[in-house]
C-alpha positions, 0 to 999 in steps of 0.5 A: 500500500505504501509503495503504491502511494510513494511511487507517483511521488517518487516519479513526480520528484524525479521528473521535476528534478530532471526538468529543473536541471535542464531549465534552471541555469541562473536566478533565484529559482536555481538557488531554491532548486539547490536548497530543495535538491540538497534537502531531499538528498539529505532526507533520503540519506537519513532513511538509507543509512543504517544508523542502528549499526553505529551503536557499540554493541551492534558494532561488536556483533558485526565484527564477530560475524565478519571474523567468523566469516558468516557474512550474509545477504543482510550484511551486504544490504547494510553495506550498500545502504550505508554507502548510498546514505554516505554518498547522498549525504555528501551530495546533499551537503554539497548543494545545501550548505552554499545555498543556505549561506547565500540565503543568509548573505544575500546577493552581491553586485560587482562591476566586471571590467573585462571578460573573455568568452569561450565555448565547448561543444559536447555531442552525445549519441543515444539510441533513442534520440540520435545525437544531442549537443550541449554547449558549455559557455565559459565566461572568465570575468575580471572585477574592479577590485582585481579578483576574477571568476569563471562561470560556466553555463550550459545551453542547447543552442549556440548563440542566442538563447531564451535566457536574457541573462545568458544572452547579455553575458555572451554579447558583452564577453564575446566582443573585443574589447569586452563590454563593461557590465555589472553582475548580481550573483549569490556569492557562495554558489555563484548563481547569477541573477542579473547582468547589466551592460554599462554604457 
């Protein structure tokens, strides 16, 4: 009964994550998605990891079983669940911590004095869809204070996109010399929220 109830929820969550991963590249929506993704990963990690194995008596019992060579299928499942729980926990913290710090810190705005643009094209073959091409757009920015940062954004088309922020960034950085601009971003996750060209 529980499986019947949970299956549509799991399918809906998976579909939502796939769509969000493909669509969200910039903005506060991406920050919210990172928070949700990290929280869900930690919640699943909590369910997967066999915390009862961390009790001292349980550890002693497991070592006795291992020394006796009586490792069984149940022990193997505990090991798989523990590995999955640890991996999901690391992934959850990796997404959640910078995003949570960004919620506290808020957005920052900096002036970009120079920027270079490059793009890598990656084509993958799949049996169902033939080939899919992804463009990895790299923006190497230098700021007024002398610091620098490179942001990489994925697109499925080369050149103009449906994202005003990406188009403005590409337009400014692809010119020689590059256009001066201000960017607004979350400092810990480096999620861009706005790009404005300076006249």
